[in-house]
C-alpha positions as CSV (number, residue, x, y, z in Angstrom):
1,M,40.5,-6.6,-1.5
2,D,39.7,-3.3,0.2
3,A,37.3,-2.8,3.1
4,V,35.2,0.2,4.1
5,V,34.0,0.9,7.6
6,L,31.0,3.0,7.9
7,A,31.7,4.8,11.3
8,A,30.0,8.3,10.4
9,G,26.3,8.2,11.9
10,A,25.2,9.7,15.3
11,G,24.0,6.9,17.1
12,T,21.3,9.0,18.5
13,R,19.2,6.0,20.2
14,F,22.3,4.2,21.3
15,R,23.7,7.2,23.2
16,R,20.1,7.9,24.6
17,T,20.0,4.5,26.0
18,A,23.5,2.8,26.3
19,A,26.2,5.3,26.7
20,S,27.3,8.8,25.8
21,C,30.2,8.4,23.6
22,P,30.2,7.9,19.7
23,K,28.9,4.4,19.4
24,P,32.1,3.4,17.3
25,L,34.0,4.0,20.2
26,H,31.6,2.4,22.6
27,R,34.0,-0.8,24.1
28,L,33.0,-4.5,24.6
29,F,35.5,-6.3,26.7
30,G,38.3,-3.8,26.0
31,V,37.7,-3.5,22.3
32,S,35.9,-0.9,20.7
33,L,33.2,-1.4,17.7
34,V,35.2,0.4,15.1
35,E,38.1,-1.4,16.1
36,R,36.2,-5.0,15.9
37,A,35.1,-4.2,12.4
38,L,38.7,-3.4,11.4
39,R,40.0,-6.6,12.7
40,A,37.3,-8.9,11.3
41,A,38.1,-7.3,8.1
42,R,42.0,-7.4,8.5
43,Q,41.7,-11.1,9.7
44,A,39.7,-12.1,6.7
45,G,42.2,-10.9,4.2
46,C,41.5,-7.0,3.1
47,R,44.9,-5.4,2.5
48,R,43.4,-1.9,3.2
49,V,40.7,-0.7,5.2
50,L,39.3,2.9,5.0
51,V,36.9,4.2,7.9
52,V,34.6,6.8,7.1
53,T,33.7,9.3,10.1
54,G,31.3,12.1,10.2
55,Y,29.8,12.8,14.1
56,Q,32.6,13.6,16.0
57,A,35.2,12.7,13.4
58,E,37.9,14.1,15.6
59,A,37.5,11.5,18.2
60,V,36.9,8.7,16.0
61,E,39.7,9.6,13.5
62,R,42.0,9.9,16.9
63,A,41.2,6.5,18.4
64,V,41.4,4.3,14.8
65,L,44.6,5.9,13.7
66,Q,46.5,6.0,17.3
67,A,48.2,2.5,16.6
68,G,49.9,3.8,13.7
69,R,48.7,1.1,11.4
70,P,49.8,1.9,7.3
71,W,46.8,-0.5,6.3
72,V,44.1,2.0,8.0
73,E,42.7,5.2,6.3
74,V,40.2,7.6,7.4
75,V,37.9,9.3,5.2
76,R,35.7,12.2,6.5
77,A,32.2,12.3,5.2
78,E,31.0,16.0,5.0
79,G,27.6,15.2,4.1
80,W,27.1,12.2,6.7
81,E,24.1,14.3,8.1
82,R,22.0,12.8,4.8
83,G,22.4,9.3,5.8
84,N,24.5,6.2,5.4
85,G,24.4,6.4,1.7
86,A,26.0,9.8,1.7
87,S,28.4,9.0,4.0
88,L,29.8,6.0,1.7
89,L,29.9,8.3,-1.3
90,A,32.8,9.8,0.4
91,V,35.1,6.7,-0.6
92,R,34.0,7.6,-4.6
93,G,37.3,7.7,-6.4
94,R,39.1,5.9,-3.6
95,V,38.5,2.4,-4.3
96,D,38.7,1.0,-8.1
97,G,37.0,-2.4,-7.6
98,P,35.1,-4.7,-5.6
99,F,35.3,-4.0,-1.8
100,L,34.2,-5.3,1.5
101,L,31.3,-3.1,3.2
102,L,30.8,-3.4,7.0
103,M,29.2,-1.0,9.5
104,A,30.5,-0.2,12.7
105,D,27.7,-0.6,14.8
106,H,27.0,-4.3,13.6
107,L,28.7,-6.7,15.8
108,V,29.3,-9.8,13.4
109,D,31.0,-13.3,13.9
110,P,34.3,-13.4,12.0
111,G,33.2,-16.2,10.2
112,L,30.6,-13.8,8.3
113,V,33.1,-11.9,7.0
114,R,35.3,-14.6,5.7
115,Q,32.3,-16.2,4.0
116,A,31.7,-12.7,2.2
117,L,35.0,-12.7,0.8
118,A,34.6,-15.9,-0.3
119,A,31.5,-15.4,-2.0
120,A,33.2,-12.6,-3.8
121,R,35.7,-15.1,-5.2
122,A,33.2,-17.3,-6.1
123,R,31.0,-14.5,-7.9
124,W,33.6,-12.3,-9.0
125,D,32.4,-12.1,-12.3
126,E,29.0,-10.6,-11.1
127,L,30.8,-8.0,-9.2
128,V,32.8,-7.1,-11.8
129,D,29.9,-6.7,-14.2
130,G,28.5,-4.1,-11.6
131,G,26.8,-6.4,-9.3
132,V,26.6,-6.2,-5.6
133,L,26.4,-9.0,-3.1
134,L,24.7,-8.8,0.4
135,L,24.7,-11.2,3.2
136,V,20.9,-12.0,4.1
137,D,20.1,-14.1,7.0
138,P,17.1,-16.3,6.6
139,R,16.9,-17.4,10.3
140,L,14.2,-15.0,11.1
141,D,13.7,-16.3,14.9
142,Q,17.3,-15.9,15.6
143,V,17.1,-12.1,14.5
144,F,17.2,-9.5,17.4
145,D,14.3,-7.1,17.2
146,L,13.0,-8.4,14.0
147,P,10.7,-5.0,13.3
148,E,13.6,-2.8,13.2
149,A,15.5,-5.1,10.7
150,T,16.0,-4.2,6.9
151,K,13.8,-7.3,5.3
152,V,14.8,-8.8,1.8
153,R,12.8,-10.9,-0.3
154,T,15.2,-13.2,-2.5
155,G,14.5,-15.0,-5.7
156,G,16.4,-17.5,-8.1
157,G,16.9,-20.2,-5.7
158,G,18.2,-17.6,-3.0
159,C,20.8,-16.5,-4.8
160,R,19.3,-13.0,-5.7
161,I,17.5,-10.0,-3.8
162,E,14.1,-9.2,-5.4
163,A,13.4,-6.2,-3.1
164,I,14.9,-4.7,-0.1
165,G,13.5,-2.4,3.1
166,K,12.3,-2.2,6.5
167,D,8.7,-2.2,5.8
168,L,8.2,-4.9,3.3
169,A,5.2,-7.1,3.9
170,T,6.3,-10.1,2.3
171,F,10.2,-11.6,3.2
172,D,12.2,-14.2,3.9
173,A,15.7,-13.1,5.4
174,V,17.0,-10.0,6.6
175,D,20.0,-8.1,5.8
176,T,23.0,-8.3,8.0
177,G,25.0,-5.2,6.9
178,I,27.7,-7.2,5.5
179,F,28.0,-5.9,1.6
180,V,30.4,-7.0,-1.3
181,A,29.9,-3.7,-3.2
182,S,31.4,-2.7,-6.7
183,P,32.0,0.7,-7.7
184,A,28.5,0.3,-9.4
185,L,26.9,1.0,-5.6
186,L,28.8,4.1,-5.4
187,D,27.3,5.2,-8.8
188,E,23.6,4.3,-7.9
189,L,24.3,6.6,-4.6
190,A,25.5,9.3,-6.6
191,R,22.5,9.3,-8.7
192,L,20.4,9.4,-5.8
193,A,22.3,12.4,-4.4
194,A,22.2,14.2,-7.8
195,G,18.4,13.7,-7.8
196,S,18.7,10.9,-10.7
197,E,15.5,9.1,-10.8
198,A,15.9,7.9,-14.2
199,A,13.6,4.5,-14.8
200,A,15.6,1.3,-14.9
201,P,14.4,-2.1,-16.4
202,V,12.7,-4.1,-13.6
203,V,13.4,-7.8,-13.2
204,P,10.2,-9.9,-13.4
205,G,8.8,-10.7,-10.1
206,A,10.7,-7.8,-8.4
207,G,9.1,-5.7,-5.5
208,P,8.9,-1.9,-5.7
209,P,11.5,0.2,-5.0
210,A,13.2,-0.5,-1.5
211,G,14.7,1.9,1.2
212,S,11.8,4.6,1.3
213,Q,11.2,3.8,4.9
214,D,14.6,4.1,6.0
215,R,15.0,5.7,9.4
216,P,18.7,6.7,10.1
217,E,19.8,7.6,13.5
218,N,21.1,10.5,12.3
219,P,20.4,14.3,13.0
220,S,17.8,15.8,10.6
221,P,19.6,16.7,7.0
222,P,20.2,20.4,6.4
223,A,16.8,21.9,4.7
224,G,16.5,21.3,1.2
225,T,18.0,17.8,1.0
226,E,16.9,14.2,1.2
227,T,18.2,11.3,3.3
228,I,20.4,9.1,1.0
229,T,20.5,5.5,2.1
230,L,22.1,2.1,1.3
231,T,19.3,0.4,1.2
232,A,17.6,2.8,-1.5
233,A,20.6,2.2,-3.5
234,A,20.2,-1.4,-2.9
235,G,16.5,-1.7,-3.9
236,R,17.2,0.3,-7.4
237,L,20.0,-2.5,-8.0
238,A,17.8,-5.3,-7.0
239,R,15.4,-4.0,-9.5
240,R,17.7,-4.3,-12.4
241,G,18.7,-7.9,-10.9
242,R,22.3,-6.8,-9.9
243,L,21.7,-7.5,-6.0
244,G,22.9,-10.9,-5.1
245,A,22.3,-12.5,-2.3
246,V,24.7,-14.6,0.2
247,P,22.4,-16.8,2.6
248,V,24.1,-17.6,5.9
249,T,23.1,-20.5,7.7
250,R,25.5,-20.2,10.8
251,G,27.6,-17.7,12.7
252,W,25.9,-14.7,14.6
253,W,25.5,-10.9,14.2
254,I,23.5,-7.9,15.5
255,D,23.1,-4.3,14.7
256,V,23.9,-2.4,18.2
257,D,21.2,0.0,18.1
258,D,20.4,0.5,21.8
259,G,20.7,-0.5,25.1
260,A,19.0,-3.8,24.8
261,A,21.0,-4.7,21.8
262,L,24.2,-3.8,23.6
263,A,23.3,-6.3,26.5
264,H,22.3,-9.1,23.7
265,A,25.7,-8.1,21.9
266,R,27.6,-9.2,25.1
267,R,26.0,-12.2,25.4
268,L,26.5,-13.4,22.1
269,L,29.9,-12.5,22.3
270,L,30.4,-14.9,25.4
271,D,28.4,-17.5,23.8
272,H,30.8,-17.7,20.9
273,A,33.7,-17.5,22.9
274,A,33.1,-19.9,25.1
275,A,32.2,-22.4,22.2
276,S,35.6,-23.6,21.4
277,G,34.7,-26.8,19.9
278,G,37.3,-28.9,21.5
279,D,36.1,-29.7,24.6
280,G,36.2,-32.7,26.8
281,P,33.3,-33.2,29.2
282,V,34.8,-31.7,32.4
283,A,35.8,-28.3,30.4
284,R,32.1,-28.4,28.8
285,W,30.0,-28.7,31.8
286,L,32.0,-27.5,34.8
287,N,35.5,-25.4,33.5
288,R,33.5,-23.2,31.0
289,R,30.9,-22.4,33.3
290,L,33.9,-20.5,35.5
291,S,36.0,-19.4,32.5
292,R,33.2,-17.5,31.1
293,P,33.0,-14.6,33.7
294,L,37.0,-14.7,34.3
295,S,37.2,-14.2,30.3
296,A,35.1,-11.3,30.5
297,W,37.0,-9.6,33.4
298,L,40.2,-10.5,31.9
299,A,39.5,-9.1,28.3
300,S,37.6,-6.1,29.8
301,A,40.4,-5.3,31.9
302,G,43.3,-5.5,28.9
303,V,44.9,-8.8,29.4
304,G,45.3,-10.4,26.2
305,P,45.1,-14.0,25.2
306,N,49.0,-14.4,25.9
307,G,48.5,-12.8,29.4
308,A,45.7,-15.1,30.3
309,T,48.4,-18.2,29.0
310,L,50.9,-16.9,31.2
311,L,48.4,-16.7,34.1
312,A,47.0,-20.1,33.9
313,F,51.0,-21.4,33.4
314,A,52.0,-19.5,36.5
315,T,48.8,-20.9,38.6
316,T,49.5,-24.6,37.5
317,L,53.3,-24.4,38.3
318,A,52.1,-23.1,42.1
319,G,49.8,-26.0,42.3
320,A,53.0,-28.4,41.2
321,L,54.9,-26.8,43.9
322,A,52.0,-26.9,46.5
323,F,52.3,-30.9,45.9
324,A,56.2,-31.1,46.4
325,A,55.5,-29.1,49.4
326,G,53.4,-31.6,51.1
327,Q,49.9,-29.5,50.3
328,P,48.2,-31.7,48.1
329,W,44.9,-29.6,49.0
330,L,46.2,-26.7,48.0
331,G,48.2,-28.5,45.1
332,G,44.9,-30.0,43.7
333,L,42.6,-26.5,43.8
334,L,45.5,-24.6,42.2
335,C,46.0,-27.2,39.6
336,Q,42.2,-27.1,38.7
337,A,42.3,-23.4,38.9
338,G,45.2,-23.7,36.2
339,S,42.9,-25.8,34.0
340,V,40.0,-23.0,34.3
341,L,42.3,-20.4,33.4
342,D,43.8,-23.0,30.5
343,G,40.4,-21.9,28.9
344,C,40.7,-18.2,29.2
345,D,43.3,-17.6,26.6
346,G,41.2,-18.9,23.9
347,E,37.9,-17.2,25.1
348,V,39.8,-13.7,25.5
349,A,41.3,-14.5,22.0
350,R,37.9,-14.7,20.4
351,L,36.3,-12.0,22.6
352,R,38.9,-9.6,21.5
353,L,39.3,-10.8,18.3
354,E,43.0,-11.4,18.9
355,A,43.4,-14.7,18.1
356,Q,47.1,-15.3,16.7
357,P,49.2,-18.5,15.7
358,R,51.9,-17.8,18.0
359,G,49.7,-17.5,20.5
360,A,48.2,-21.2,20.1
361,F,52.1,-22.2,19.7
362,L,52.9,-20.7,23.2
363,D,49.9,-22.1,24.7
364,T,50.9,-25.6,23.5
365,V,54.5,-25.6,24.7
366,L,53.9,-23.8,28.4
367,D,50.8,-26.7,28.7
368,R,53.5,-29.2,28.1
369,Y,56.0,-27.8,30.6
370,A,53.3,-27.4,33.2
371,D,52.2,-31.0,32.6
372,A,55.9,-32.1,33.4
373,A,55.8,-29.8,36.7
374,V,52.8,-31.1,37.6
375,V,54.2,-34.7,37.7
376,A,57.4,-33.8,39.2
377,G,55.4,-32.3,41.9
378,L,52.8,-35.2,42.5
379,A,55.9,-37.8,42.6
380,A,58.0,-35.6,45.3
381,G,54.7,-35.4,47.3
382,A,54.0,-38.8,47.0
383,L,57.9,-40.0,48.0
384,A,57.5,-37.3,51.0
385,A,54.1,-38.7,51.7
386,G,56.1,-42.4,52.2
387,A,55.3,-44.0,48.8
388,G,58.0,-46.4,47.6
389,G,60.7,-45.2,45.2
390,G,60.4,-47.5,42.4
391,V,56.4,-47.6,42.3
392,T,56.6,-43.6,42.4
393,L,59.3,-43.3,39.6
394,T,57.3,-45.8,37.2
395,L,53.9,-44.1,37.6
396,A,55.4,-40.9,36.9
397,L,57.1,-42.1,33.8
398,A,54.0,-43.4,32.8
399,A,52.3,-40.3,33.2
400,M,54.7,-38.5,31.6
401,A,54.7,-40.3,28.6
402,G,51.0,-40.4,28.7
403,M,49.9,-36.9,29.1
404,P,51.2,-35.4,25.6
405,L,49.3,-38.1,23.7
406,S,45.9,-36.7,23.8
407,A,46.8,-33.1,22.3
408,L,49.2,-35.3,19.9
409,M,46.6,-37.6,18.6
410,K,43.8,-35.1,18.3
411,D,46.2,-33.0,15.8
412,R,47.2,-36.2,14.0
413,L,43.9,-37.3,13.7
414,Q,42.3,-34.1,12.5
415,L,45.1,-34.3,9.6
416,L,44.5,-38.1,8.8
417,R,40.7,-37.5,8.7
418,P,39.0,-36.5,5.4
419,A,38.7,-32.6,4.9
420,T,35.2,-31.7,6.2
421,G,33.5,-29.0,4.3
422,Q,36.1,-29.4,1.4
423,G,34.4,-27.6,-1.4
424,A,31.5,-26.3,0.8
425,G,32.6,-22.8,1.5
426,A,32.5,-22.1,-2.6
427,A,29.1,-23.9,-2.6
428,E,27.5,-21.8,-0.4
429,A,28.9,-18.5,-0.8
430,A,27.9,-18.9,-4.5
431,G,24.3,-19.5,-2.9
432,G,24.1,-23.2,-3.6
433,P,23.4,-25.8,-1.3
434,R,25.5,-26.4,1.9
435,T,27.5,-29.5,2.2
436,G,29.3,-29.1,5.1
437,Q,31.1,-26.1,7.0
438,P,34.1,-25.9,9.0
439,E,34.0,-24.1,12.4
440,D,36.5,-21.8,11.6
441,G,35.2,-20.7,8.3
442,S,37.6,-21.9,6.2
443,P,37.1,-24.7,3.7
444,G,38.9,-28.0,4.8
445,T,39.5,-27.7,8.3
446,R,37.9,-28.6,11.7
447,R,39.1,-28.6,15.1
448,F,39.2,-32.2,16.6
449,D,35.9,-32.3,19.4
450,P,36.0,-35.4,21.6
451,M,32.6,-35.1,22.2
452,R,31.8,-35.6,18.5
453,D,34.7,-37.2,17.0
454,D,35.6,-40.0,19.5
455,P,33.6,-42.9,19.2
456,P,30.8,-43.1,22.1
457,W,32.6,-45.3,24.2
458,L,35.9,-43.2,24.7
459,R,34.0,-39.8,25.0
460,W,33.6,-40.0,29.0
461,I,37.2,-41.3,29.8
462,P,38.9,-38.4,31.5
463,G,42.2,-38.6,29.6
464,N,42.0,-35.3,27.7
465,R,43.6,-32.3,29.8
466,D,40.7,-30.9,31.5
467,G,39.9,-34.7,32.7
468,R,43.3,-35.4,33.7
469,Y,43.6,-31.9,35.9
470,F,40.1,-32.4,37.5
471,L,41.5,-36.1,38.5
472,I,44.7,-34.5,39.8
473,C,42.1,-32.1,41.8
474,L,40.3,-35.0,43.4
475,A,43.4,-36.7,44.6
476,G,45.0,-33.5,45.9
477,L,41.8,-33.0,47.8
478,A,42.0,-36.7,49.1
479,A,45.8,-36.0,50.2
480,A,46.7,-39.0,47.5
481,P,49.2,-37.8,45.3
482,L,50.3,-41.2,44.3
483,A,46.9,-42.2,43.2
484,G,46.7,-39.2,41.2
485,L,49.8,-40.1,39.1
486,A,48.3,-43.6,38.9
487,A,45.0,-42.2,37.5
488,V,46.5,-39.8,35.1
489,A,48.8,-42.7,33.9
490,L,45.8,-45.1,33.4
491,V,43.5,-42.6,31.6
492,S,46.0,-41.0,29.2
493,H,47.0,-44.3,27.8
494,V,43.5,-45.6,27.5
495,L,42.7,-42.6,25.7
496,A,45.6,-43.1,23.6
497,V,45.2,-46.6,22.7
498,G,41.3,-46.3,22.2
499,R,41.9,-43.4,19.5
500,L,44.9,-45.6,17.6
501,L,42.4,-48.3,17.5
502,H,39.4,-46.2,16.6
503,G,41.6,-44.5,14.0
504,W,43.4,-47.3,12.5
505,R,40.1,-49.0,12.0
506,A,38.7,-45.7,10.1
507,L,41.7,-45.4,8.0
508,A,41.4,-48.7,6.9
509,L,37.8,-48.4,5.8
510,R,39.0,-45.3,3.7
511,Q,41.5,-47.0,1.9
512,E,39.2,-49.8,0.9
């Protein structure tokens, strides 16, 4: 499926209250708003992305095209001053089927974009028949600046939009700005542009035409012309029963209209980046408090997730060398700093929408090498402090064998556990009841979370990587490297055996 990103508006309120640059080019954590929309569409599986430009078109087009990506095209909307609907008309004739439609100034959870495409697959016949789908958010208490949001009233069990507009008196959800459109939307916009107001059959229970109260952030249109908005065209489709609703129940989004919305968007991004879903107790309540500002700084400075991975690896190696050199307090602090930085690569990847499987693979491999180096450093430090060779070697081997087991068993248990949310993505995309939702937005997968998936008696054993490195830090501060080896070996194997017993019992129940 193709995607269209609208980046044509002037963003007057934004330039007055937040920044002087064109709104699509404003950077959050080193990535512009329009680039975020491009990455979200591409990562969701769109084969081609058309960016519609208008205000300061040359600057926006230059930024979009400078990477030389063959799947990105720009389309200049000559009549962009007439509203976002007039801007979208610029792609008429360039798309030949249903397409994803995103707004460059809407910051959205990538999971919502994946949900939109899942909805398109589940309701393809509806799109081919001239329908349009719109993701709507019924969580009104979570909507930033609700008075300025475009409201919708749904019917048909939440699957159909009956009315849409900013000033609806009765509504049960708001427009997220994420559409799966069909050429029918472009045809409706063309009729609006031509001044065609032909009456259309009204669906029983539908509200009055919507969109008449839209107030786009564009300069006044040329004299003698009328504003053409997406909401107006969507309202006409709703009256004919052609506007489908896709309710969202998780994830976040925000229309970045002004300085206040921009500040809230920064907080949303950081909250999302720090919610990895796979943390142990030390990472959740200590490391993440430290990694959040570090990740924000690294991302804003242009450091990517792989750069953060290498920085964490180098810091941990420095800690291992400090232990070996007889500086256990320094080794402990550096190892803990490496543990904090180890969470930054994932946070930076989520902040910049740069998550890649090869980056996760690099992180996993370097973590194992770092673990081995720390065990060797602890052993060398213990021997230098006068510990017996046999005891030190035994504890080092036990620690070396146990440390990789946490990650290995989490991965294995995740594969053995029944697929969570299997079929839920399609059910929710179709507007049906939600029976489960995977955390990455794709059906059938969910990251292992120790604080959720381990039994209660195992959750507080510091055998995950964050807990082990916290114990190593304490051992370093106490100048007791041998005790650090013993603690790491003990908690690693207790956690591994506990997960083995728990998983064995759970699998036996499944087979019965």
